C-alpha positions as CSV (number, residue, x, y, z in Angstrom):
1,M,100.8,101.4,82.4
2,K,101.9,104.9,81.6
3,R,104.1,106.8,84.0
4,D,101.6,109.6,84.4
5,T,98.8,107.2,85.2
6,I,100.9,105.5,87.9
7,V,101.8,108.9,89.5
8,D,98.1,109.8,89.4
9,V,97.1,106.5,91.1
10,I,99.8,107.0,93.8
11,T,98.6,110.6,94.2
12,Y,95.0,109.6,94.7
13,L,95.9,106.9,97.2
14,L,98.0,109.4,99.2
15,I,95.1,112.0,99.1
16,L,92.7,109.4,100.3
17,L,95.0,108.4,103.2
18,F,95.7,111.9,104.4
19,V,92.1,113.2,104.1
20,Y,90.8,110.1,105.8
21,T,93.2,110.2,108.7
22,A,93.0,114.0,109.2
23,A,89.2,113.9,109.1
24,T,89.0,111.1,111.6
25,K,91.4,112.9,113.9
26,L,89.4,116.1,113.7
27,L,86.0,114.4,114.0
28,L,87.2,112.5,117.1
29,F,89.4,115.3,118.3
30,G,89.0,114.7,122.1
31,S,90.0,111.0,121.7
32,F,92.9,111.9,119.4
33,K,94.1,114.6,122.0
34,V,94.0,112.1,124.9
35,Q,95.9,109.4,122.8
36,M,98.5,111.9,121.8
37,T,99.2,112.9,125.4
38,Q,99.8,109.2,126.1
39,Q,102.5,108.9,123.5
40,P,106.1,108.8,124.7
41,L,106.9,112.2,123.3
42,P,108.4,115.3,124.9
43,R,105.5,117.2,126.4
44,V,106.4,120.5,124.8
45,F,105.8,118.9,121.3
46,V,102.4,117.4,122.1
47,P,100.2,120.5,121.7
48,V,101.9,121.4,118.4
49,L,101.5,117.8,117.1
50,I,97.9,117.6,118.2
51,I,97.0,120.6,115.9
52,G,99.9,120.2,113.4
53,I,99.5,116.6,112.3
54,P,95.9,116.9,110.9
55,L,96.7,120.3,109.4
56,I,99.8,119.0,107.7
57,E,97.9,116.0,106.4
58,I,95.2,118.3,104.9
59,L,97.9,120.7,103.5
60,I,99.7,117.8,101.8
61,A,96.4,116.5,100.3
62,C,95.7,120.0,99.0
63,C,99.2,120.2,97.4
64,L,98.6,116.8,95.8
65,L,95.3,118.1,94.3
66,I,96.9,121.1,92.7
67,P,98.8,120.1,89.5
68,R,101.6,122.6,89.9
69,L,102.1,121.6,93.5
70,K,101.8,117.8,93.0
71,K,105.6,117.3,93.1
72,T,105.9,119.3,96.3
73,G,103.0,117.2,97.7
74,L,104.7,114.0,96.8
75,F,108.0,115.1,98.5
76,A,106.0,116.1,101.6
77,S,104.1,112.8,101.5
78,L,107.4,111.0,101.4
79,F,108.8,113.0,104.3
80,L,105.7,112.6,106.5
81,M,105.3,108.9,105.8
82,S,109.0,108.3,106.4
83,A,108.6,110.2,109.8
84,F,105.5,108.1,110.7
85,T,107.3,104.9,109.7
86,I,110.4,105.7,111.7
87,Y,108.2,106.5,114.7
88,V,106.3,103.3,114.5
89,G,109.5,101.3,114.0
90,Y,111.0,103.1,117.1
91,M,107.8,102.2,119.1
92,L,108.1,98.5,118.1
93,V,111.7,98.2,119.3
94,S,111.7,100.4,122.4
95,V,108.3,100.7,124.0
96,P,106.0,98.0,125.3
97,H,103.6,98.8,122.4
98,H,100.9,96.4,123.6
99,S,99.9,99.0,126.2
100,L,100.3,102.1,124.0
101,P,97.3,103.5,122.2
102,C,97.5,104.4,118.5
103,S,96.7,108.0,117.8
104,C,95.8,107.3,114.2
105,G,92.2,107.5,113.0
106,G,89.6,105.2,111.8
107,I,90.3,101.7,110.7
108,I,94.0,102.3,110.8
109,K,93.7,102.5,114.6
110,Q,92.6,98.8,114.6
111,M,96.0,97.6,113.3
112,T,98.6,96.2,115.5
113,W,101.9,98.2,115.7
114,K,103.5,95.6,113.4
115,Q,100.7,95.8,110.8
116,H,100.9,99.6,111.1
117,L,104.7,99.4,110.3
118,F,104.0,97.5,107.1
119,F,101.1,99.8,106.2
120,N,103.4,102.8,106.6
121,L,106.2,101.1,104.7
122,F,103.8,100.5,101.8
123,Y,102.7,104.1,101.7
124,T,106.3,105.4,102.1
125,L,107.3,103.2,99.1
126,L,104.3,104.6,97.2
127,A,105.3,108.2,97.9
128,F,109.0,107.4,97.0
129,T,107.8,105.8,93.7
130,G,105.7,108.9,93.0
131,V,108.6,111.2,93.6
132,L,110.9,109.1,91.4
133,L,108.4,108.8,88.6
134,S,107.6,112.5,88.6
135,S,111.3,113.6,88.7
136,K,113.1,115.1,85.8
137,W,115.9,112.7,86.4
138,F,113.6,109.7,85.7
139,Q,112.1,111.4,82.7
140,A,115.6,112.2,81.3
141,K,116.6,108.5,81.8
142,R,113.4,107.3,80.1
143,D,114.0,109.7,77.2
144,D,117.6,108.5,76.8
145,L,116.4,104.9,76.6
146,Q,113.7,105.8,74.1
147,E,116.4,107.6,72.0
148,V,118.7,104.5,72.1
149,K,115.7,102.2,71.2
150,Y,114.8,104.2,68.1
151,T,118.2,104.8,66.7
């Protein structure tokens, strides 16, 4: 499979994830707000996160849709998915997660915290792969290999 095709598939999967989760949070905003207030977060951050998370997800999806901003969107996806993954990992080791509601939206909300960790790790790896494959470094290494192959 061509590198550009792989990056496009990764991009579409990330767009689908971010649009789906943001839309679910916004459509069920009251529930999302209550669940966020139940998270073990400093109270000063909660109002910012309640508005900020869905908006950031939408903004990243928009960046991924615009060709000249795709690389920025991939980096932002990697950052956001890494943050979500670290948070879920932290929750698994430090908080009795069986009593903690998930503030994610839709079908993702039905996952256990452990399933959620693996889901986030998968999407973090996708974003990392997208960043790597779209980087100039990777392209330069690929070109070097092609040059060696044909000489």
